VEXFI-746402 format. One record per residue (C-alpha): residue in three letters; z, y, x. Coordinates in Angstrom, 1 decimal, always signed. Layout:
<nodes>
<node><res>ALA</res><c3>Z</c3><c2>Y</c2><c1>X</c1></node>
...
</nodes>
This chain:
<nodes>
<node><res>MET</res><c3>-5.1</c3><c2>+72.9</c2><c1>-78.8</c1></node>
<node><res>GLU</res><c3>-8.3</c3><c2>+71.0</c2><c1>-77.6</c1></node>
<node><res>ALA</res><c3>-9.5</c3><c2>+67.8</c2><c1>-79.0</c1></node>
<node><res>GLU</res><c3>-10.8</c3><c2>+65.1</c2><c1>-76.9</c1></node>
<node><res>ALA</res><c3>-13.0</c3><c2>+62.2</c2><c1>-78.1</c1></node>
<node><res>VAL</res><c3>-11.5</c3><c2>+58.9</c2><c1>-77.2</c1></node>
<node><res>ILE</res><c3>-14.2</c3><c2>+56.6</c2><c1>-78.4</c1></node>
<node><res>PRO</res><c3>-15.4</c3><c2>+53.7</c2><c1>-76.3</c1></node>
<node><res>PRO</res><c3>-19.2</c3><c2>+53.4</c2><c1>-75.7</c1></node>
<node><res>ARG</res><c3>-21.2</c3><c2>+50.6</c2><c1>-77.4</c1></node>
<node><res>SER</res><c3>-21.8</c3><c2>+47.6</c2><c1>-75.3</c1></node>
<node><res>ASN</res><c3>-25.5</c3><c2>+47.9</c2><c1>-75.5</c1></node>
<node><res>ARG</res><c3>-25.7</c3><c2>+51.5</c2><c1>-74.3</c1></node>
<node><res>LEU</res><c3>-27.6</c3><c2>+52.0</c2><c1>-71.0</c1></node>
<node><res>GLY</res><c3>-25.5</c3><c2>+54.9</c2><c1>-69.8</c1></node>
<node><res>GLN</res><c3>-21.8</c3><c2>+53.8</c2><c1>-70.1</c1></node>
<node><res>HIS</res><c3>-19.1</c3><c2>+56.4</c2><c1>-69.8</c1></node>
<node><res>ASP</res><c3>-15.4</c3><c2>+56.1</c2><c1>-69.0</c1></node>
<node><res>TYR</res><c3>-12.7</c3><c2>+56.5</c2><c1>-71.7</c1></node>
<node><res>ASP</res><c3>-8.9</c3><c2>+56.3</c2><c1>-71.6</c1></node>
<node><res>HIS</res><c3>-7.9</c3><c2>+52.9</c2><c1>-72.8</c1></node>
<node><res>GLU</res><c3>-4.3</c3><c2>+54.0</c2><c1>-73.6</c1></node>
<node><res>LYS</res><c3>-5.3</c3><c2>+57.0</c2><c1>-75.6</c1></node>
<node><res>TYR</res><c3>-7.7</c3><c2>+54.8</c2><c1>-77.5</c1></node>
<node><res>ARG</res><c3>-5.0</c3><c2>+52.4</c2><c1>-78.4</c1></node>
<node><res>ASP</res><c3>-2.8</c3><c2>+55.3</c2><c1>-79.6</c1></node>
<node><res>ARG</res><c3>-5.7</c3><c2>+56.7</c2><c1>-81.7</c1></node>
<node><res>ASN</res><c3>-6.3</c3><c2>+53.3</c2><c1>-83.3</c1></node>
<node><res>LEU</res><c3>-2.6</c3><c2>+53.0</c2><c1>-84.2</c1></node>
<node><res>ILE</res><c3>-2.5</c3><c2>+56.4</c2><c1>-85.8</c1></node>
<node><res>GLU</res><c3>-5.7</c3><c2>+55.8</c2><c1>-87.7</c1></node>
<node><res>ARG</res><c3>-4.4</c3><c2>+52.5</c2><c1>-89.1</c1></node>
<node><res>PHE</res><c3>-1.1</c3><c2>+54.3</c2><c1>-90.0</c1></node>
<node><res>PHE</res><c3>-2.9</c3><c2>+56.9</c2><c1>-92.1</c1></node>
<node><res>ASN</res><c3>-5.1</c3><c2>+54.2</c2><c1>-93.6</c1></node>
<node><res>GLY</res><c3>-1.9</c3><c2>+52.4</c2><c1>-94.7</c1></node>
<node><res>ILE</res><c3>-0.5</c3><c2>+55.7</c2><c1>-96.2</c1></node>
<node><res>LYS</res><c3>-3.6</c3><c2>+56.4</c2><c1>-98.1</c1></node>
<node><res>GLN</res><c3>-3.3</c3><c2>+53.0</c2><c1>-100.0</c1></node>
<node><res>PHE</res><c3>-0.7</c3><c2>+54.8</c2><c1>-102.2</c1></node>
<node><res>ARG</res><c3>-2.7</c3><c2>+56.9</c2><c1>-104.6</c1></node>
<node><res>ARG</res><c3>+0.1</c3><c2>+59.3</c2><c1>-105.2</c1></node>
<node><res>ILE</res><c3>+0.0</c3><c2>+60.4</c2><c1>-101.6</c1></node>
<node><res>ALA</res><c3>-3.8</c3><c2>+60.5</c2><c1>-101.3</c1></node>
<node><res>THR</res><c3>-4.3</c3><c2>+62.7</c2><c1>-104.4</c1></node>
<node><res>ARG</res><c3>-1.1</c3><c2>+64.7</c2><c1>-104.1</c1></node>
<node><res>TYR</res><c3>+0.2</c3><c2>+64.3</c2><c1>-107.7</c1></node>
<node><res>ASP</res><c3>+3.5</c3><c2>+65.9</c2><c1>-107.0</c1></node>
<node><res>LYS</res><c3>+3.7</c3><c2>+69.7</c2><c1>-107.7</c1></node>
<node><res>LEU</res><c3>+6.8</c3><c2>+70.4</c2><c1>-105.6</c1></node>
<node><res>ASP</res><c3>+6.7</c3><c2>+70.1</c2><c1>-101.8</c1></node>
<node><res>ARG</res><c3>+10.1</c3><c2>+68.4</c2><c1>-101.6</c1></node>
<node><res>ASN</res><c3>+9.0</c3><c2>+65.6</c2><c1>-104.1</c1></node>
<node><res>PHE</res><c3>+5.9</c3><c2>+65.0</c2><c1>-102.1</c1></node>
<node><res>MET</res><c3>+7.8</c3><c2>+64.9</c2><c1>-98.7</c1></node>
<node><res>GLY</res><c3>+10.3</c3><c2>+62.6</c2><c1>-100.2</c1></node>
<node><res>PHE</res><c3>+7.8</c3><c2>+60.1</c2><c1>-101.5</c1></node>
<node><res>LEU</res><c3>+5.8</c3><c2>+60.5</c2><c1>-98.1</c1></node>
<node><res>THR</res><c3>+9.0</c3><c2>+59.7</c2><c1>-96.2</c1></node>
<node><res>LEU</res><c3>+9.5</c3><c2>+56.6</c2><c1>-98.4</c1></node>
<node><res>VAL</res><c3>+5.8</c3><c2>+55.5</c2><c1>-97.9</c1></node>
<node><res>CYS</res><c3>+6.1</c3><c2>+56.0</c2><c1>-94.1</c1></node>
<node><res>ALA</res><c3>+9.3</c3><c2>+53.8</c2><c1>-94.0</c1></node>
<node><res>TYR</res><c3>+7.5</c3><c2>+51.2</c2><c1>-96.1</c1></node>
<node><res>VAL</res><c3>+4.4</c3><c2>+51.2</c2><c1>-93.9</c1></node>
<node><res>TRP</res><c3>+6.5</c3><c2>+51.1</c2><c1>-90.7</c1></node>
<node><res>LEU</res><c3>+8.7</c3><c2>+48.2</c2><c1>-91.9</c1></node>
<node><res>THR</res><c3>+6.0</c3><c2>+46.0</c2><c1>-93.5</c1></node>
<node><res>HIS</res><c3>+3.0</c3><c2>+46.4</c2><c1>-91.1</c1></node>
<node><res>PRO</res><c3>+3.0</c3><c2>+44.7</c2><c1>-87.7</c1></node>
<node><res>GLY</res><c3>+1.8</c3><c2>+46.6</c2><c1>-84.6</c1></node>
</nodes>
């Protein structure tokens, strides 16, 4: 799988390059989602020893972020 940089150029740059606006919108949404998940210390530091406990809490956090954050 290849990664593609989807970052818009700065407005003061002399040589502007094209980028995909829709991919950038998706990238921004994903980054904000992960930022919302990392607000829960239990997820960020992985306190749970068992995978099922971690995945259960991760599912709960994802549902919380999905329901409470607009966008």
